[in-house]
N, C-alpha and C positions, 0 to 999 in steps of 0.2 A: 060453189064459186068462192066463198070466203076462205074455205080451207085451201083452195088452190092458190089464192093470193098470199095466204099466210105461209104456205110451204115455199112458194117462190121467194118471198121476202126473207125467210130464214136461210134459204139456200144462197141468196145474194150476200147476206151478212157473213155467212161462213166463208164464202169465196173471198170477200173483201178482207176479212180478218186474216185468212191464210196468206193473201197477197201482202198484207201489211207486215205480217210476221216474217215473210220471206225477205221483204225489202229491208226491214230492220236488221235481220240476220246478215244480209249482204253488206249493209252499211257497217255493221259492227266488224265484219270480216275485213272490210277495206280499211277500217280505222285501227285494226290490230297491228301489233308490232311487226315491222318489216323484217322478213327473214334475212339474217346476216350471214354473209359468206364466211366459212371457217378459214379461208385462205387470206393471209396477210400479203398484199402485193409488193413486189420489188425485192431487191437484195438489201436486207437490213444491215446497216453499218454499225454493229454493236460488237462488243468484245466480252470474252469470258469474265474479265476482271470487272465488268459492269454489274455483275450479279454475285450473290452469295452462293458458295458451294454447298450443295445439299448434304454432303456426307458429314458436315460439321454438326448437324443438328438432329435432335430427337423431337423437338417441338419447333413450331415455326412462327415467326413474327409476321403479323398481318400487314406490316408496313414495308416488307421486303419482297423482292422477287428472287427466286432460287433457281440455280442451274444444276442439272444432273446429267452426267455423261452416259447415261443408260442408253443402250441400243434398242430403241423402241420397235425396230423391225422384228425383234424376237418375241414380241407379245403374243401373236397368234399361236405360236408353238408353246409358249409358257403356260397359257391359260388352259391348255389341254392336259397339263400335268396335275396330279392330285395335290402335291405340295411344291409349287414352283419355286425355284431359286431366283429371287429378284435382283440379286447382286447389288449394284450401287443404288438401285431404286428401293431397297429394303427400308431405309428410314422413312420414306413416304408411306409405304404399306403399313408400317408400325403406327404411324401417326393417323392414317385414315381408319384403321380398325379400332383405334382408341377414341378419336374425336369424330364420332359418326355423323355429325351434322355440319362439319366444316365445309363451306363452299370452296371449290377449287377451280382455278383457271389453269389449264394445261396446254402447252403449245409445243408441238414437235418441230425441231429445227433440222433442216437438211441443207447441204451445200453441193454445188457442182464443182468438181475438182478444177482448180485454176489452170491446170495443164490441158484441159479440153478446150481446143480453139475453134473447132468446127461449130458454126452457129446452129445448124440443123440438129447436130448431136446434143448440143447444150439444151435446146428447146425440148427435145425428147426426154432428156434426163430430168428436166424441171417438171414436166408432166408426170413422169414416173414417180419422182420424189413426193409430189403433192398427193397423188392417189395412194401411194404406199403408206405415207405417214397418217393420212386421215383414216384409212382402213384399220391401222394398228390402234389408233386412239378409240375408234368406235368399238373395236373388239374388247379393249380394256374396259370401256364404259359398260358394255353389255355384260361382261364377266362380273364387274363390281355390283351390278344390279342383281344378278343371279346369286351372288354371295351375300345379298341383303345389306350391302354397304350403302348407307343412306346419305352419301355425300353428293351434293349437286355439282355437276361438272360442266364447264364450258370449254369446248374443244376448239383448237385453232392450229394452223400449220403455217410456217414461215420459212423462207429461204434466207440464208445469211451469206454474206461475202466471206469466204473462208479465210483469205489472207488477212482481212481486217479483223475477223473474229479471233484469230490466233495472235495477232500483233507480232512482236519480235520472235515469238516461239516458232512462227512459220519458217524462219531462216535457221533456227538452231535445233530443230527436232525433225525426225524422219516423218515424211508426210504419207498419207494413204495413197495407194495406187489406183483404187477403184474410181470410176467416173462419178458415182453418186456417193456422197458421204453422209452417214447418219450422225449428225452432230450431237444430239441429245434432246433433253426436255427442259423447258422453262416452266416454272410453277409459281402461282400466287395463291395464297390462302386468305380469304377474307371477302367482304362484300363491297369494299370501296372500289370505284372505277379507277383503273390505273393504266398508264401507258407501259406496255411490256417492252417497248423498244425506244428508250429515250435517245434523242438525237444528240450526237457529240457536237454538232454544229450550232446548237441553240445558243444565241447570243454571240455568234462568231463575228469577227471584224468584216466589214464590207470594203470592196475595192472598186474604183472607177473602171469604166470600159476603156480598153486600149484602142485608140483611133488609128485609121490607116488612110492614106491617100487613095483616090479612086484607081481601080485597075492595078493595085500594087499590094504585095504581101510583105513588104519590108517593114520591120519594126523600127520606127523612128527613134533616134538616140535619146530624145527627151523622155521616152517612156521607160528607159532602163532603170532609173532610180525607183520607180514604182514596182517594177518586176523584182528588183532587189528586196524591197519591202515585203512583197508577197512571198518570196522564197524564204526569207527569214521567219516570217509568221508561220509558214507551213513546217519549217524545221523545228520551231519552238513548240509546235502543237502537233505531235506525230499522229494523233488520232484523226486528224482532219485530212480531207482530200479536197481537190478542186476540180470543178467542171469549167472548161473553156469552150464557149460557144462562139463560132465564127459567123459573121454576117457580111453582106455586101449591099450595094445599091442595086438599082434595076437596070443599069446599062450593060447590055450583053445578054447572051442566051442564058436560059435557066441552068444548063449543065455547066457553063463557064462560071457563073456566079456561085454555084454550089461548090465547085472545085476551088475557086478563089477563097471562099469563106473557110473551107477546110484548111487550106494552106496557111491562112492567117493564124488559126488556132494551133497548127503544128509548129509555127515559128515561135509562138509564145511558149509552147511546151518545151521546145528545145532549149530555150533560155533558162527555164526553171530547172531542167535536168542538169544543165551545165553548172547550176548553182547548188547542186547537191540534193534536189528533191527526187525521190524515187519515182521511176516511170509509172508504176502501178497506182500511184496516188494522184495521177493526172488523167482525167478523162477529157476527150474532145468530142465536139458535135458540130457538124456543118449545117447551118440553117439557111444559107443562100440569102434570098431577098425577104425572107419571113420577118415578121414583127418589126417593121420599120419604125424608127423613133423620130425621123426627120422627113422633110419634104424632098423627094427625089427630083423635083423640078428645079431645085436650087442647089448651088455648090455647097453651101453650108449644110443643107439637109443631107446631101450625099456623103459628106464627111462624117456626119453623125451616124449614118447607117453603116458605113464601112468600119466595123469594130469587132473586137473580141470581148464578150462579157465574161465576168469572173464570178463564179458562185462557189462559196466555201460550203462543203457538205461533209 
């Protein structure tokens, strides 16, 4: 009988110990680092001139971000060759084979051709661009491991606004005809956390909302001087763009208010274009009755809600 109780006691201890280990393991798993998506969301408004060109260097400064116009989509084919020709990517390969412990952040950049207007086609190209770029980077990472290159790599993929990326070159050089454009690679060598996509709008000037009378999309003359000021600011800062968001109060149907809010944003956009601001630098968005800042039960509150907000980006 004593042996029976002793065996039962030991079995209980083992079971409890196993449960505790499982619980601790599960807790540790939950506490572990959250898996980060390799995809950088949105159209990054950055330019080639924001980065150092890779071809100028044989060694790399850990304080800088470098751009290489290498077509990363060719990687799967290149790694099958015994002695691949890496082209503009060669300075990076020379560096990685020399400095074998250099950590590396590498981001593949793609863009959808601005001439593609159909929304469904654009979405399809974005999905294709993300999948293709990530597959290419993973192929390169696997090849580097097989070649016993001991460089730790962090992979990411981002979409850029192609007109913004090229700046004035967009109008002076022949543009690609394909829908999906392989822009190139961004690279950073070092352990410091760094923002790969610095915003040109950081510290930008702010502007007041433009107010409208209820059920009206006419820009009151008293707002013209402020629109003048906004246009001059944009013309002096060619890297910046503006988002115009139209709003309305809640008197009327949802469809009517949405249309009215859009027309208000359009009217402000027309005035900026008339002052020399390029169309592609002005985005509009209709918000209807969303995000009220005043009480729609009062006249003053409705005036506050009938507005176009201005965001420099």
